[in-house]
C-alpha positions as CSV (number, residue, x, y, z in Angstrom):
1,M,279.0,177.0,250.3
2,T,276.3,178.6,251.9
3,A,273.2,179.8,249.7
4,R,272.1,183.2,249.7
5,P,268.7,184.0,250.8
6,N,267.7,184.9,247.2
7,D,269.2,181.8,245.9
8,D,267.6,179.2,243.6
9,T,267.1,176.8,246.8
10,R,264.4,179.1,248.0
11,A,261.2,177.4,249.0
12,G,258.9,176.9,246.0
13,H,261.3,177.0,243.3
14,H,263.2,174.3,241.3
15,R,266.5,174.7,239.5
16,S,267.1,172.9,236.3
17,G,270.5,173.8,234.8
18,R,270.4,177.5,234.1
19,L,266.8,177.9,234.9
20,T,264.9,178.6,238.0
21,I,261.1,177.4,237.9
22,R,258.4,178.0,240.3
23,S,256.8,174.8,241.4
24,D,253.3,176.2,240.7
25,A,254.1,177.8,237.4
26,P,251.5,177.4,234.7
27,G,251.8,175.2,231.7
28,A,255.0,173.2,230.5
29,A,257.2,175.3,232.8
30,G,255.4,173.9,235.9
31,R,255.6,170.5,234.6
32,R,259.3,170.9,234.0
33,A,259.7,171.9,237.4
34,G,258.5,168.6,238.8
35,R,261.4,166.4,237.1
36,T,265.1,166.3,236.9
37,E,267.0,166.6,233.7
38,D,268.2,162.9,233.9
39,E,264.5,161.9,234.3
40,A,263.6,163.9,231.2
41,L,266.2,162.2,229.1
42,L,265.4,158.7,230.1
43,Q,261.8,159.2,229.8
44,R,260.3,157.3,226.8
45,P,258.0,160.0,225.0
46,T,255.1,159.3,222.7
47,R,255.6,159.6,219.2
48,P,256.3,163.2,218.3
49,D,254.0,164.7,215.6
50,F,257.2,166.1,213.7
51,L,258.3,162.4,212.7
52,D,255.1,162.3,210.5
53,S,255.7,165.8,208.9
54,D,257.1,166.0,205.3
55,P,260.5,167.7,206.2
56,W,261.2,164.8,208.5
57,R,260.0,162.4,206.1
58,T,262.5,164.0,203.4
59,L,265.4,163.3,205.7
60,R,264.5,159.6,205.9
61,I,263.9,159.4,201.9
62,L,267.5,160.9,201.7
63,S,268.9,158.5,204.3
64,E,267.5,155.6,202.1
65,F,269.3,156.9,199.0
66,V,272.7,157.2,200.7
67,E,272.5,153.8,202.5
68,G,271.6,152.3,199.1
69,F,274.3,153.9,197.2
70,D,276.8,153.2,200.1
71,A,275.9,149.4,200.2
72,L,275.6,148.9,196.3
73,A,278.5,151.0,195.1
74,A,281.1,148.4,195.0
75,V,278.8,145.5,193.8
76,G,280.3,145.3,190.3
77,P,278.5,144.0,187.2
78,A,275.2,142.9,188.2
79,V,271.9,141.9,186.9
80,S,268.4,142.7,188.3
81,V,265.9,140.0,188.5
82,F,262.2,140.2,189.0
83,G,259.4,138.0,189.2
84,S,256.5,136.7,191.2
85,A,256.3,136.5,195.2
86,R,253.9,133.7,194.8
87,T,255.7,131.1,192.8
88,K,256.2,127.5,194.2
89,P,259.7,125.9,194.7
90,S,258.5,123.2,192.5
91,H,257.1,125.4,189.6
92,R,259.4,125.4,186.4
93,Y,260.0,129.2,186.6
94,Y,261.4,128.9,190.1
95,K,264.0,126.4,188.7
96,M,264.5,128.4,185.8
97,A,265.2,131.6,188.0
98,R,267.5,129.4,190.2
99,K,269.2,128.1,187.1
100,L,269.6,131.7,185.7
101,G,271.2,133.0,189.0
102,S,273.5,130.4,189.0
103,M,274.7,130.8,185.7
104,L,274.9,134.6,186.3
105,G,277.0,134.0,189.4
106,Q,279.7,131.7,187.7
107,Q,280.2,134.4,184.9
108,G,281.1,137.1,187.6
109,Y,277.6,138.8,187.7
110,A,276.0,139.8,191.1
111,V,272.1,139.2,191.2
112,I,269.9,142.0,192.7
113,T,266.4,141.1,193.5
114,G,263.7,142.5,195.9
115,G,264.8,140.1,198.5
116,G,261.5,138.4,198.8
117,P,260.2,134.9,198.2
118,A,259.5,132.4,195.4
119,I,261.1,133.9,192.0
120,M,263.5,136.2,194.1
121,A,264.6,133.7,196.4
122,A,265.3,131.3,193.4
123,A,267.4,133.9,191.9
124,N,269.5,134.6,195.0
125,R,269.6,131.2,195.7
126,G,271.1,130.2,192.3
127,A,273.5,133.2,192.5
128,Q,275.0,131.7,196.0
129,E,275.6,128.4,194.4
130,G,277.2,129.8,191.5
131,G,279.5,131.9,193.6
132,G,278.3,135.4,192.8
133,L,277.1,137.8,195.4
134,S,273.2,137.8,196.1
135,V,271.6,141.2,196.7
136,G,268.1,141.8,198.1
137,C,266.7,145.3,198.1
138,N,263.5,144.5,200.6
139,I,260.5,146.7,200.9
140,E,258.5,147.3,204.0
141,L,254.9,146.3,203.3
142,P,251.8,146.2,205.4
143,L,252.0,142.2,205.2
144,E,255.6,141.9,206.3
145,Q,257.8,140.5,203.8
146,G,261.3,139.5,205.2
147,L,264.8,138.9,203.4
148,N,264.9,135.5,201.8
149,P,267.6,133.4,203.4
150,Y,269.8,133.1,200.3
151,V,270.6,137.1,200.2
152,D,274.5,137.9,201.0
153,L,273.8,141.6,201.0
154,G,270.4,143.2,202.2
155,V,269.2,146.6,202.1
156,E,265.8,147.6,203.6
157,F,263.6,150.4,201.9
158,R,260.4,152.0,203.2
159,Y,260.0,153.8,200.0
160,F,259.3,152.1,196.3
161,F,260.8,154.9,194.6
162,A,264.2,155.0,196.3
163,R,264.3,151.0,196.0
164,K,263.5,151.3,192.3
165,V,266.6,153.6,191.8
166,M,268.9,150.9,193.0
167,F,267.5,148.4,190.7
168,V,268.2,150.6,187.7
169,K,271.4,152.5,188.7
170,Y,273.5,149.1,189.5
171,A,272.3,146.8,186.9
172,D,273.7,145.9,183.6
173,A,270.4,144.0,182.6
174,F,266.9,143.4,183.7
175,V,265.6,139.9,183.6
176,I,261.8,139.7,183.9
177,F,260.3,136.4,185.2
178,P,256.3,135.9,185.1
179,G,254.8,138.0,188.0
180,G,251.9,140.3,188.8
181,Y,251.4,144.1,189.2
182,G,254.8,144.7,190.7
183,T,256.7,142.6,188.2
184,L,254.7,144.6,185.4
185,D,255.5,147.9,187.2
186,E,259.4,147.1,187.2
187,L,259.1,146.1,183.4
188,F,257.3,149.0,182.2
189,E,259.4,151.5,184.2
190,A,262.5,150.2,182.8
191,L,261.0,150.2,179.1
192,T,259.9,154.0,179.9
193,L,263.3,155.1,181.0
194,I,265.0,153.4,178.1
195,Q,262.2,154.9,175.5
196,T,262.8,158.3,177.0
197,K,266.5,158.1,176.9
198,K,266.5,158.5,180.6
199,V,269.0,155.8,181.0
200,Q,271.5,154.1,178.6
201,D,269.9,151.2,176.6
202,F,270.4,148.0,178.5
203,P,268.8,144.5,177.9
204,V,265.3,143.8,179.1
205,I,264.8,140.1,178.9
206,L,261.5,138.3,179.3
207,M,261.8,134.6,180.6
208,G,258.9,132.3,179.8
209,T,257.5,132.6,176.3
210,E,254.2,131.0,177.1
211,Y,253.6,133.7,179.8
212,W,254.6,136.8,177.9
213,T,253.5,136.1,174.2
214,G,250.1,137.3,174.9
215,M,251.0,140.5,176.3
216,I,253.7,141.1,173.4
217,D,250.8,140.2,170.7
218,W,248.6,142.8,172.6
219,I,251.4,145.3,172.4
220,R,252.0,145.0,168.8
221,A,248.4,144.6,167.7
222,T,247.1,147.6,169.9
223,L,249.8,150.0,171.1
224,L,251.7,149.7,167.8
225,E,248.7,149.8,165.6
226,E,247.4,152.8,167.1
227,A,250.8,154.4,166.9
228,A,251.2,154.8,170.7
229,I,254.6,153.3,170.3
230,T,257.1,152.7,167.7
231,A,258.4,149.5,166.3
232,A,261.8,150.2,167.9
233,D,260.0,150.3,171.3
234,V,258.7,147.0,170.8
235,D,262.1,145.7,169.9
236,L,263.4,146.6,173.4
237,L,262.2,143.4,174.6
238,R,263.9,140.1,174.4
239,L,261.8,136.9,174.9
240,T,263.3,133.5,175.7
241,D,263.0,130.4,178.0
242,D,266.6,129.5,177.8
243,P,268.9,130.9,181.0
244,A,271.9,130.3,178.8
245,E,270.6,132.5,176.0
246,A,269.7,135.2,178.6
247,C,273.3,135.0,179.5
248,E,274.4,135.5,176.3
249,I,272.3,138.6,175.4
250,I,273.8,140.1,178.7
251,N,277.4,139.2,178.0
252,A,277.1,140.6,174.4
253,Y,275.8,143.9,175.8
254,V,278.5,144.2,178.5
255,G,281.2,143.3,176.0
256,E,280.0,145.9,173.6
257,R,279.9,148.6,176.3
258,R,283.3,147.5,177.5
259,S,284.5,148.0,174.1
260,Q,282.9,151.4,173.7
261,A,284.4,152.5,176.9
262,A,287.9,151.2,175.9
263,A,287.6,153.1,172.6
264,T,286.7,156.3,174.3
265,A,289.6,155.9,176.8
266,E,292.1,155.4,173.9
267,G,290.8,158.4,172.0
268,T,291.1,160.7,175.1
269,K,294.0,162.9,175.0
270,T,295.9,162.5,178.3
271,I,297.2,166.0,180.0
272,D,300.8,166.5,180.1
273,R,302.1,167.9,183.2
274,S,303.9,170.8,181.3
275,E,300.6,171.9,179.9
276,V,299.0,172.5,183.4
277,Q,299.7,176.1,184.8
278,A,300.6,176.7,188.4
279,P,297.8,178.6,190.3
280,A,298.3,182.4,190.5
281,K,299.6,183.3,193.9
282,P,297.6,186.1,196.0
283,D,299.3,189.4,196.1
284,Q,300.9,189.7,199.6
285,S,302.4,193.2,199.1
286,E,299.6,194.8,201.0
287,S,299.7,192.5,203.8
């Protein structure tokens, strides 16, 4: 086929798809004229500004919820375990968390942790040893925290609040081992959700009487004394050093909830087919 005199192959012009661009055109148009479409596609761009915009960030947040829900939806009965990321394997709390994880696994519970080291690794390790599912919800931090080697199912998060939803949504109980600010954050957020009736009441068990007694004494002597909370709020906490007792508390709660669910199901009237009316058919007389 012979090009016409006024075709896009004329001197000084570049054809890009449906566009014809003069080579010396000003601005972005001229820059585009100097490259092919394949070159533009395969070029590695610098980080676009829109990736740091709030609308784009909202999509990333949504994706974390979707991926988290999708990954954990079929986990089944589970217990979220929290604690320090600095506890050594030789410490009694590490051994206690490992034993608890094993007992929970043997009784059919998945163990959900933050996926990090120390207490989290101990609980995940015990869950594996007990034959249960070991879950880690890891968080992106400035100092990189990788998933511990005892995680069977790991989910990575950029945002703390998306990760927190997974801990609460899929847990039948919270077990809190000694830890720092992060552990206290998870503890008091759970208590706040229960106190304000945002979630159904579930066990919050503190492991380590020596570690937690001072905090509980302060809660009673200061918060309760100043009427900042009620006695019922203090009773939301259970304190023990015995993993077996923690499992008993969890089993009692889960058993009671299942009984309530069964009673609700028995009292629910089933719908008889004869009671269902067929949908009305559209009037086709004016077609």
